[in-house]
N, C-alpha and C positions, 0 to 999 in steps of 0.2 A: 690571488693569484699562486702559482704553484711554489715550492720550495724546493722538493727536490723531484726527479723524473719518476715516473711511475713503474720502472724497474728496479728502484734502488733496492728496496728490502728484498725483493726475489731473487735477486744477484747475490747480495751479501749473505742470504741464508744459502746458496746453493755452494759458494764459495767454501763452505765449512768441509764438504765431501768431496767436491770435484772442482777442475778448471772449469770456468765459463768464457765463453766465447759471446761476443756482441757484434753482430753486424747490422749494417743499416747503410743508408745512404751518405756519402760524403755531406759533412758540416750538419749531419742530425744531431749531433750533442754526443756522440759516444765517449770522445776523450773526456769531456767535462763531467760526464757521468761516473766514468772510471775513477777519476782523480777525487771527486766527491766522496767516493765509496772509500777511497784510499784515504783521504782526511778525515772522515768521520767515523769510520769502523775499524781502523788499523791506527797503531801505535806508530809505525814508520813503514812507508812504502817507497819503492824505486819504479820511477816511470822511464821506460825507454821506448823510443821511436823508431822503427826502422828507416825512417825519411831522415834521420840525423845522422850525419856521418860518425860521431863520435860514439851515439848510442848503438848504433850499427855494430862498431868495433866491440862495445863491452857485450853486445848480445852473442857474437859469435866466440868471444873469449870466455864467457860465463863469468863474467865480473860485475858483480851486482853490490849493492848495499850490505853491508856485513849484518846491520842489525833489522833489515826489511823483512816484514812478515808478509806483505804483498808484493808480489812482481805485477805490474801491469806492461803488458807487450803492445803496443801500438802500431798498426798497420804490418804486422807479422806476417801477414799472409803474402807479402812482396817477397819474402826468403823463400827461395826454392826448395830448402829443405826444413820448412817451419815445422811440418807436421811431428817428423821424426825428432826435430827439436825439442818441441816441447813435451813431447812424448819420454825424452829422455830427463827432461829436468822435473819434470811432474813425478816420475817413478823414482827417481833418486832422491828429490828434496821435498816429497809432498807433507813429509812431519814438520818441516823447516820454515814453508813459507808457502801460500796461496797465490795462484797464477790466474789472472785475469786478461784476455786478450781481445783487441778489438781489431775491425778491419772493415774497410768499405766495398768489398767483395763477400759474396757468400762462402764463409769459410767453412760450412757444411758439405760443400761442394767440392772444394779443391782437395781431393784424395786420392793422388796419383802416385801409386807405389808404396813401398814399404808397409809398415803394420798400421792396422787402424787404430784410430784415436777412441773407438767407440768404447762407451763405459767408462771413460775418464773425464768427458768434459758435458756440459749442458750448455745448449747455444739458444742465444736470444735474438730477436729482430726487433732493435730499438725504432720506432716510428716518430714521426713529427708531431708536434701538439695537436690535440684534437682539445674540443670544447671543453669536455669534462677536466682534462689535466689541465687545461690554461685557466679554468675558471678556479681551480683548486678543489672541484669537487673529487669525492671518492666514492663512485658508485657501487652498488653492492648487486652486481650481475651474475646471474646463474644460468649454467646451459639449460635450455627447454624451458624457461621460465620468462615470464614477460618483465621487461625491463621496468624499473622505477624512474619515472620522470620528475624534473624538478620545476618548479614555476619561474619562468625566464624573468619575469618583472621582479621578484624579489631577489633576485641574485645576478642582475645586470649581465643577463647572459647574451642579451641581443649585441650589445655592445662588442663582446668576445667573439661572437660569431661573425659579426661584421667585419673585424680586424682580421679572423682567421679567412674568411672568405676573398678579402683584397689582397693581404699580405702573405698567404699561407701559413704553415705551420712549423717551418724549420725557425729555428730559435732565433738566428741574427736578425732578419727581416721583420720578423713577427714584433719581437721586443722593441727594434727601433720605429717601425711603423713608419718609414719614409720611402715614397716611391722611387727616388733616385737612388736611395742605398739598395732597393728591392731590383732594379733593373741590372746594378753593378753586381750584385750577388748572383742573379740569372747569368750573366755572362762569364763570370769568373770561375763558377761553379762546373757549368758545362764543358767550359775550354778544359780546365784542370781534369774533369772525368774522362775526356777522350785521349788530352795529350800526356797525362800523367799516370792516372791510376789503371785505365787500361792498356795503354802503352806498355806499363812496366811488367805486366805479366802475360797480355794474350798477344797471339804471334797474328797480327793484323797489317798487311802490307799498306792498305789503301786506307790511312786514318780520315783523309780528307772526304773520302765517300762516305765513311762512317758517321761523320761531322753533320754530313747532308741528312743521313736518316735520323739523326738526333732532331734535327732542326723542322723536318715533317712530320713527325709521329704526333706532335702536339693537335695536328689538325685531323687525327685518326681516331682521339679518344671517344669514348662511348658507341663507335659504330664497329660492325663486324670487320676485324682485322683480316684483309687478305694478304698473303704475302708473294701472289703471282701480282698483284697490284702495286706491291712495294718493289719487286724486282724490275717491273717496266719502269717505274719512278726512276731508278738508280741505275739501271742497265748492268745489272749484274745477275747472276745464275740464282735459281730459288734456295740451292744449298747453302751460298752465300749469305745473303739476306736472312734466310734461318739462322745461319752461324751468329751474325750481327746481334738479331734480336735476342738470341740467347746471351750473348756476352752482355747486351744492354739490362738485361733482366739478371743478369747475376752480380752487377753492380749497380742494383736498385735505382734504374733510371726510371722503369716502366714495371708494371704487373699486368699480367692476362688473368681473365677469368673466364671461365668454359660452361656452356651450356649443361644445366642439370638434366640429367636422362632418368625418367622414372616409367614406370609399368603405366601408370595411368593418364601419362600424355603420350603423345607422337612427338618427342623431342627431336631438334636439330642438331645433330652431332658433328659439327664442321668448325667453323673459324669462331675464335675466341672474342671477346670484347678486352679492350687494352686502356690502362690508366697510367697517369704519372705519380709519381712518389711527390712531385711536387706541383700541386695544382693550380698556384699562382701564375705557372707560366701560361696558363689558357687566358687568351683574349675574351671566346665567347663565355659569355655568363653563363648560359646553361649548362654546356660542357663543363664549366668549371664547378658549378655547383653538384653536377652528378658525379663527378671526378672527386669532390669534397666528402660526398657519403660515400663512396665506394672505399676512400681511404679511412673513413673511421670505422665500415664494418670490416675492413681487412686488417685494422688493427684488433678488432675482439678476436677474429679468427686466430691470429698469431699469437696471441697472449694466451689463449685458452689451450693451444697447442703447445707451446713453448713452456708455460708456467705448468698446469693443472695438467697436460696428456689427453685432452679432450682432442678428438678428431674434430675440430671445427674447421668446415671449408666455406668458402664465399664462390657461388654459381651466379650466372642468369638464367632466366627461365625463356624459353623460344621454342614456339611447335612448328610443326610443318606447314599450318595454316598461317602463320605469319603473326601470332600472338605472341606479344613480348612482354616481360616484366624486369625491370633494372637488376635486381638484387633478391638472392635467396641465402641465407646463411642455413647451414645444416649441420646435424652433430650425427656424426656416422651416418652420413647421408640420409637422416630422417629429417625433414624440414623443419624447421624452427622458427624463422620469421623471414618474411616477405617484404621488400621496400621497392617502391616506385618514387623517384624523383623529379617532382615540377615545381616550376617557378612560381605559379599561383593555384589557389586552388578550383577555380575554373577549368582547369586541364585537367580532366576527369577521366581515369584509367579504368575501362572497363575489364581488362585483360586479368587486371589485379584480382577480382574477385572472381573471375573464372578458375585463375590458377589456384586460389586459396582453396577452393570448392573442390577442384580436381585431385589437388594432391593433399586435401586435409591439413592446410597450414595452419598452425595454431594462433600466429599473431601476423596480422598483415598492415602494412602502413602506406599511404601516401604522404610522403614527407615533403612539405612546401616552403619555399624559402621565404616567402613573407611572414611576418611574426602575427601572434594572437590567431592562430587557428589551432582547434581542438575539437574534433567531434566523431560521431561514429557513424557509417551509413551502408549498409548492407556488407556487414561485418569487416568493414576496412575502415581503420581508424585514419582521419585526416589531419596532420599534427603539423605544426612550423619545426623547422630544423632546429631552431635554438632549445627548443624544449625536447624533441625526439633525441638529439645529441648529449643532451644532458644525463640521458640512461645508459649510455655507453662509456666505453673505456677512455 
């Protein structure tokens, strides 16, 4: 089982030179990670939450613990002047203490007015637990190289995968493994997302309609997302539903991936596909499985971009003839690996082989939910999810 989060050493290393911002969904473990860094890597740290009245006063007045060598600002993005505030503290005191800031909204997006923080910080997106992290594995994954997989039977990965599939990767429900607590977690997290986090920052008048959008989006997972269809469901304008979707994405409720455009295929350049950061919300098992795979692959893309600077991106494949493959990871738009998610090995995807040949994709996998599968057929590796995911982040 995990001892520390996968970003721990990366964040600690970057704090020596710059500020570090950590974004991610509500309750994904940002505060816990920040405190663990403070307790394990610093002599003394000062934790200040913008949601706490006393801490808020100390932040505004610049009253910090005198001997602190790390300042942790939690949910600081809710402060209207947060960017200029952090810039000033960093420029004035960078030789005195390090600064770590966390937020449940994308802190690399809220740059409204004033001087830019560019060059003063590194930004990380913290993801829920994935199979490798939850199992205590440390995969050595290199861009454009084939992942190295672990034998599930020897490492009890099947049980970890089963727990992730049922309870999701958010720390609290995953650790408790209790269905009643999972339901309560869903209700409380989504309620606070709309009524607290989004309300505090965004100028949205009709929060009840936004809540309806949150409730219906799980039904759209894995299919092409049509804003026109959503606007008809909600009886709002296209501009309004587009705004709401962007807001929910900035607050890490969902993420969208887009069709890959390549000269070797007649790609479809229209609607994206949408997935949730918390796949355990999904009742349909096939959709939940596809979302789980999408989330693992997105974590790979974000880690390589945030930590190593590689432009790794997640797409899906779909051409004008209707052929489709669930996922494609690219490096600088060069295909790396393609993945099709299927519940059983009998569900064979002919499209995966077609795209692999046309785009010269180095590694192609049909990832199966059932365990005990691993064989090669027509340049496509059929592999169980518990084994495939062991080679990712």
